[in-house]
Structure formats: C-alpha cells, structure tokens
C-alpha positions in Angstrom: -3.0 -11.7 -46.8 0.2 -12.3 -44.8 0.2 -14.8 -42.0 0.5 -12.8 -38.8 0.0 -15.8 -36.4 3.7 -15.7 -35.5 3.3 -12.2 -34.2 0.6 -13.2 -31.7 1.3 -13.9 -28.1 0.2 -17.2 -26.5 -1.0 -18.2 -23.1 0.5 -21.0 -20.9 -2.3 -23.2 -22.2 -1.7 -22.7 -25.9 -0.4 -26.3 -26.5 -3.3 -27.7 -24.6 -5.8 -25.8 -26.7 -4.2 -27.3 -29.8 -4.3 -30.8 -28.3 -8.0 -30.3 -27.6 -8.6 -29.3 -31.2 -9.7 -25.7 -30.4 -10.3 -23.3 -33.2 -7.8 -20.5 -32.6 -8.3 -16.9 -33.6 -6.4 -13.6 -33.0 -7.8 -11.7 -30.0 -6.3 -8.7 -28.2 -2.9 -9.6 -29.6 -3.1 -13.3 -28.5 -3.8 -16.5 -30.3 -6.9 -17.6 -28.4 -9.5 -20.4 -28.6 -12.9 -19.2 -29.9 -14.5 -22.7 -29.7 -13.8 -26.3 -29.2 -15.3 -29.3 -31.1 -18.4 -29.1 -28.8 -19.3 -25.8 -30.5 -20.3 -22.4 -29.2 -24.0 -23.2 -28.4 -23.3 -26.4 -26.5 -20.3 -24.8 -24.7 -22.7 -22.0 -23.6 -25.4 -24.4 -22.4 -22.9 -26.7 -20.7 -21.6 -23.7 -18.6 -25.2 -22.8 -17.6 -25.9 -26.5 -16.7 -22.6 -27.8 -15.3 -19.2 -26.2 -15.3 -17.2 -24.4 -18.0 -13.5 -23.8 -17.8 -12.0 -20.7 -19.6 -8.5 -19.6 -20.4 -8.3 -15.9 -19.6 -4.5 -15.7 -19.2 -4.5 -12.9 -21.8 -5.9 -10.5 -19.3 -3.5 -8.2 -17.5 -2.6 -9.0 -13.9 -1.0 -6.1 -12.0 0.0 -5.8 -8.4 0.4 -2.5 -6.5 2.4 -2.4 -3.2 3.2 0.3 -0.8 1.5 2.2 2.1 0.0 4.8 -0.3 -1.2 2.3 -2.9 -4.9 2.4 -2.0 -5.0 6.2 -1.9 -3.1 6.5 -5.2 -5.4 4.1 -7.0 -8.5 5.8 -5.6 -7.5 9.1 -7.2 -7.8 7.4 -10.6 -11.2 5.7 -10.1 -14.7 6.7 -8.8 -14.5 3.7 -6.5 -13.9 3.2 -2.8 -10.4 1.6 -2.7 -9.3 3.0 0.7 -11.9 1.1 2.6 -12.0 -2.0 0.4 -11.8 -4.8 3.1 -8.9 -7.3 3.0 -10.1 -10.4 1.2 -12.6 -8.6 -1.0 -12.8 -7.7 -4.6 -14.5 -4.7 -6.3 -15.4 -3.7 -9.9 -13.7 -0.5 -10.9 -13.3 2.0 -13.8 -10.5 4.2 -15.0 -12.1 7.5 -16.1 -10.6 10.3 -18.1 -11.1 14.1 -17.6 -14.2 14.0 -19.7 -15.7 11.2 -17.6 -15.2 8.6 -20.3 -14.2 5.1 -19.4 -10.6 4.2 -20.2 -11.0 0.6 -19.0 -13.0 -1.5 -16.5 -11.2 -3.9 -14.2 -11.4 -5.9 -11.0 -9.3 -5.0 -7.9 -8.7 -7.2 -4.9 -7.2 -6.3 -1.5 -4.8 -9.0 -0.3 -3.6 -7.0 2.7 0.0 -6.5 1.6 -0.9 -5.5 -2.0 -3.7 -4.6 -4.4 -4.2 -7.1 -7.2 -5.8 -5.8 -10.5 -7.1 -7.8 -13.4 -7.5 -5.5 -16.5 -8.7 -6.1 -20.0 -6.2 -7.7 -22.4 -6.6 -5.1 -25.1 -6.0 -2.3 -22.5 -3.2 -3.7 -20.3 -0.3 -1.8 -22.0 -2.1 1.5 -21.8 -3.3 0.8 -18.3 0.2 0.0 -17.2 1.5 3.2 -18.7 -1.4 5.2 -17.2 -0.6 3.8 -13.7 3.1 4.4 -14.1 2.4 8.0 -15.0 0.0 8.8 -12.2 1.1 6.7 -9.2 3.3 8.2 -6.6 7.0 7.2 -6.2 6.3 5.2 -3.0 3.9 2.8 -4.9 5.5 -0.2 -6.4 3.9 -1.5 -9.6 4.4 -5.0 -11.0 3.0 -6.6 -14.2 2.6 -10.3 -13.5 3.4 -11.6 -16.9 4.5 -15.0 -15.7 1.1 -16.2 -14.5 -1.9 -18.0 -16.0 -5.5 -17.1 -15.3 -8.5 -19.4 -15.6 -12.2 -19.2 -14.8 -14.3 -22.1 -13.6 -18.0 -21.1 -14.0 -21.3 -22.8 -13.6 -23.7 -24.4 -11.0 -21.2 -27.2 -10.3 -18.1 -25.0 -10.1 -18.2 -24.7 -6.3 -18.3 -28.4 -5.7 -15.5 -29.0 -8.1 -13.4 -26.2 -6.7 -13.8 -27.5 -3.2 -12.2 -30.8 -4.2 -9.2 -28.8 -5.5 -9.1 -26.3 -2.6 -11.5 -27.0 0.3 -11.1 -23.5 1.8 -12.9 -22.0 -1.1 -16.2 -23.6 -0.1 -16.9 -20.8 2.4 -16.1 -17.9 -0.1 -19.0 -15.8 -1.4 -19.4 -13.5 -4.3 -16.5 -11.0 -4.6 -14.4 -12.7 -2.0 -10.7 -13.0 -2.9 -7.9 -14.9 -1.1 -4.6 -16.5 -1.5 -4.9 -20.3 -1.7 -2.2 -23.0 -1.9 -3.2 -25.4 -4.7 -0.9 -28.3 -5.6 2.0 -26.5 -3.8 1.5 -23.2 -5.7 0.3 -19.9 -4.3 -2.8 -19.0 -6.3 -5.1 -15.9 -6.2 -8.7 -17.1 -6.1 -11.8 -14.9 -6.4 -15.4 -16.0 -6.3 -16.5 -14.1 -9.4 -16.6 -14.3 -13.2 -18.0 -13.1 -16.4 -20.9 -15.4 -17.1 -23.5 -14.5 -14.5 -23.0 -18.0 -13.0 -21.4 -18.9 -9.6 -17.8 -19.6 -10.1 -14.1 -18.7 -9.5 -11.2 -17.0 -11.2 -7.8 -18.6 -10.4 -4.4 -17.0 -11.0 -1.4 -19.3 -10.7 2.2 -19.5 -11.8 2.5 -20.1 -15.5 4.0 -23.6 -15.1 1.1 -24.6 -12.9 -1.6 -23.7 -15.4 -1.7 -26.8 -17.6 -1.5 -29.3 -14.7 -4.3 -27.5 -12.9 -6.5 -27.4 -16.0 -5.9 -31.1 -16.7 -6.9 -31.8 -13.2 -10.1 -29.8 -13.5 -10.9 -31.4 -16.9 -10.7 -34.9 -15.2 -14.1 -34.1 -13.8 -16.8 -35.3 -16.2 -18.9 -32.1 -15.5 -16.1 -29.8 -16.8 -15.6 -28.7 -20.4 -13.2 -26.2 -21.9 -15.1 -23.1 -23.2 -13.9 -20.7 -25.8 -14.3 -16.9 -26.4 -17.5 -17.4 -28.5 -19.5 -18.8 -25.6 -17.8 -16.5 -23.1 -19.3 -13.6 -25.1 -22.8 -15.0 -25.3 -22.8 -15.9 -21.6 -21.7 -12.4 -20.5 -24.2 -10.8 -22.8 -27.1 -12.8 -21.4 -25.8 -11.8 -17.9 -26.0 -8.1 -19.0 -22.2 -7.5 -18.6 -20.4 -5.0 -20.6 -17.4 -5.8 -22.9 -14.9 -3.0 -23.1 -14.3 -1.6 -26.6 -17.9 -2.5 -27.5 -20.4 -1.5 -24.7 -17.9 0.7 -23.0 -15.2 3.1 -24.3 -13.6 6.5 -23.7 -16.6 8.3 -25.4 -19.0 6.8 -22.9 -19.4 7.8 -19.2 -20.3 5.3 -16.5 -23.8 7.0 -16.2 -24.6 6.6 -19.9 -23.5 3.0 -19.6 -25.9 2.3 -16.7 -23.0 1.8 -14.2 -24.0 4.4 -11.6 -24.0 1.6 -9.1 -20.2 1.3 -9.7 -19.7 4.9 -8.3 -19.1 4.1 -4.7 -21.1 6.0 -2.1 -18.1 7.6 -0.4 -16.9 8.9 -3.8 -20.2 10.5 -4.9 -20.9 14.2 -4.7 -22.4 13.9 -1.1 -19.9 11.2 0.0 -17.2 11.3 2.6 -14.4 11.4 -0.1 -16.4 13.0 -2.9 -14.8 13.4 -6.3 -11.1 13.8 -6.8 -11.1 11.3 -9.7 -10.9 12.3 -13.4 -14.2 13.4 -14.9 -15.9 13.7 -11.5 -17.6 17.0 -12.4 -19.3 15.7 -15.6 -20.2 12.4 -13.9 -21.8 14.1 -10.9 -23.7 16.4 -13.2 -25.1 13.5 -15.2 -26.1 11.7 -12.0 -27.8 14.7 -10.5 -29.4 16.2 -13.6 -29.7 13.3 -16.1 -27.8 15.6 -18.5 -26.9 12.9 -21.0 -28.5 12.2 -24.4 -28.2 8.5 -24.6 -28.0 5.4 -22.4 -27.3 1.7 -22.6 -30.3 -0.5 -22.7 -31.2 -4.1 -23.2 -33.2 -5.1 -26.3 -35.2 -8.3 -26.9 -36.2 -9.2 -30.4 -39.8 -10.2 -31.2 -38.7 -12.5 -34.0 -35.9 -15.0 -34.3 -33.2 -13.2 -36.4 -30.2 -12.2 -34.3 -29.2 -8.5 -34.3 -25.5 -7.9 -34.4 -23.1 -5.2 -33.3 -23.2 -2.0 -35.3 -26.9 -2.5 -36.3 -28.8 0.8 -36.4 -31.9 1.1 -34.3 -34.8 3.2 -35.5 -38.1 4.4 -34.1 -41.5 3.7 -35.7 -41.1 6.5 -38.2 -37.7 5.1 -39.4 -35.6 7.8 -37.6 -32.3 6.6 -36.4 -32.2 6.6 -32.6 -29.3 4.4 -31.6 -26.9 1.6 -32.4 -26.3 -2.0 -31.2 -23.0 -2.6 -29.3 -23.5 -6.3 -28.6 -26.0 -8.8 -30.0 -26.8 -12.5 -30.5 -29.5 -15.1 -30.3 -29.2 -16.0 -26.7 -28.8 -19.8 -26.3 -30.3 -19.8 -22.8 -32.7 -16.8 -23.3 -34.0 -18.4 -26.5 -34.6 -15.0 -28.2 -32.5 -12.4 -29.9 -30.9 -10.2 -27.3 -28.7 -7.1 -27.6 -27.2 -4.1 -25.8 -27.6 -0.8 -27.5 -27.2 2.9 -26.9 -30.5 4.7 -27.5 -31.6 8.3 -27.4 -32.8 8.9 -23.8 -36.4 9.6 -24.8 -36.6 6.1 -26.4 -34.9 4.2 -23.5 -37.9 3.4 -21.3 -38.7 -0.2 -20.6 -41.1 -1.7 -23.1 -40.5 0.9 -25.8 -40.9 -0.6 -29.3 -37.9 0.0 -31.6 -36.7 -1.5 -34.9 -33.4 -2.9 -35.9 -32.3 -2.3 -39.5 -31.1 -5.7 -40.8 -30.6 -6.3 -44.5 -33.3 -3.9 -45.6 -35.8 -5.1 -43.0 -37.0 -3.4 -39.8 -37.0 -6.1 -37.1 -39.1 -5.2 -34.0 -37.4 -5.2 -30.6 -38.4 -4.0 -27.2 -36.4 -2.3 -24.5 -35.9 -4.9 -21.8 -34.5 -5.3 -18.4 -31.0 -6.8 -18.0 -29.7 -9.3 -17.2 -31.6 -11.3 -19.8 -30.9 -14.5 -17.8 -30.9 -14.4 -14.0 -27.5 -14.1 -12.4 -26.7 -16.9 -9.9 -23.9 -15.6 -7.8 -23.5 -17.0 -4.3 -24.0 -14.0 -2.1 -24.3 -15.6 1.3 
C-alpha cells in the first residue's frame, strides 16, 4: 500500500498533536488525531466529568454577506434563516429535490454576515452548491485561514470565562464575536458531545497559543476523533455520511424538529426549499417506510455500523448506522434505520453479529442526558 499521508491536509494544530503523541489517522482528507495516550475511553469520560478540548479545524467555515444573504440561504434549507436573531445559531440542513439530506450544518447570524460551519467531507460540494444557487448580490467566502476548536464538558464554562469573561452570560446556541488574546474569535455555546461547552473559531496563527493556554488548566485534556464519536452517539447526534445522507429525508432521520415552523406546510413562509413536497407529505401522512431509532443491547457485546437488524423470526428489518459500547451509558448503544412497523419504543430486535443474534431494544435517545445551558 502506498503512503498517502503526504496527500492529506493538516490543521493549524498538527505539530501540537504530534508533540502530544496523538495517534493520527486519515479523516475527510485530513491527518487528524483519533486518540491521545490517555485512550479513547478515558478521553470520553474525562469530557463527561471535566473538560475536553477538540481540534475541529477540518470543518468548513463559510461566510455569506450581502442584503439578500438570509433570503438566499433560506431558499436552500427548511429552516428559518430570515428571522434568525443576531447573536444566535441554528441547526440547518441542505436538502435535495427528493428531500434527501446533502449536509447538515450550523449557521450563526453575526449581523453583518451569516457564518456557516459545514462538515469536513462535504465542504467542497457545499461551497460549489452555494456558488451555484446564491444570487449575484451575495458574497461567499471560505475561511480557510482559521482554526476551530471545541471546549466541552461540565467545567468548560468556568475555564472559558477565564479566557473571555463575556462568554459567561451566553446560553445554548448563542453566538458572538469575542476578542481573545488580541484576536477576533467567533464563539458559539454549543458542541457535538451533549455537554455544555463552546466552539471557538480563530485566526490560524492564534490556534496553537490558545490551545496551549487552555491545556494549562489541569481539568482540560485533548480529545481525539474516537471519543468525539462515542460522545456524540451517546448524545443521540447524527454523523453525516453514516446516520444522514442524500438517500435519507429529515423526517426519516427523526429531525422533524429541524423543520422550522415558518417553513412548514402551514407556516408563514411555507416550502420553497428543495424537496419540500416530499418532506411535507411524510410529515402529514407518515408516508415513509423506515425511521432512525436508538437501540440498547441487552448483553455486553458492541454492535457496529453496517450490522443487520432482524426481527424475532430472523427477517431483516434494518441496519445499524452507528454503534459502540457507550463508556458513560455502560451498555451497547446504536443508531439504526428500521422498518417503521418495528420502530416503536421497547420493540425487541436482534443484531446479527458473527453468526449470533444479539437482543436489543428500541430505546429513546439521547442515551445519556444532554446538559446544555439553556438559561
């Protein structure tokens, strides 16, 4: 096998990851840390108990400017962008004409611009999609000279307040520009772990000094992609390309809450986004064959992605899209798409693992309570 590491992009924190003895792996075209010497399980638990620091600079950061930016973006998503308040962030989805999900992303209103954070594996296609569909009066800029980090966990707010006191008053889904160490940073109170925390975008040259400053706190540890994945799964959060894709509608994915009320069939600005007709039909008539569910194993063996799910008669009824032994949950957990008739809470199903049928039950998500600061 040829060495392709030279073809991978790196983040502004690459040298620091090597210094900290991270195990590096290819991910979405980048050389990224999957774990540090602490190990995935301990990194996961540390984030739940104290504060974990993640390099997410591989994500795409995009800015839209212009008087028609909000209206133009709203035409591409089933989300209320026009009335998104300044200083707030919202979860959004690009949909295609069939109602499938092209990507999921976060969008913030900074008053003079909209700031998008899109998935790393999708950022090139998202950029092309926006360039194709935005009006000429909307300026689009890819911020490829910035770092992005996430500080997550129950001690994150206390640590962040030492770095930027004005963040103490922020609540979940607030976004604001903050001066940190002389640099303008974009700070949102959100994340991908189910814990309270922040995502911080800063100029690339400011990333390593800021991370070193945060790591000077005894409560902070660097956390890799492995624990990021188990944390988000316990929190019931989708990973694009696994739990979401272009063959899946927001309704099948259990994301009807992400269809803003003004954009729904009876809303003030109903429809007008790609795939609206199919999405509205599924919302009104439940005209879909499968849906995303949570599964909890009744044994101890983890159930991984692509594992087939069967009913009591051995008939295939679905497939796992994400799965692990939850370090905090203490049991095997998974997300899966099941035939609708088998998706009711408490339904007993079986995972086909190495010739065995492992019992699992359809369960509520999140598997571990989310702890966002909402007020």
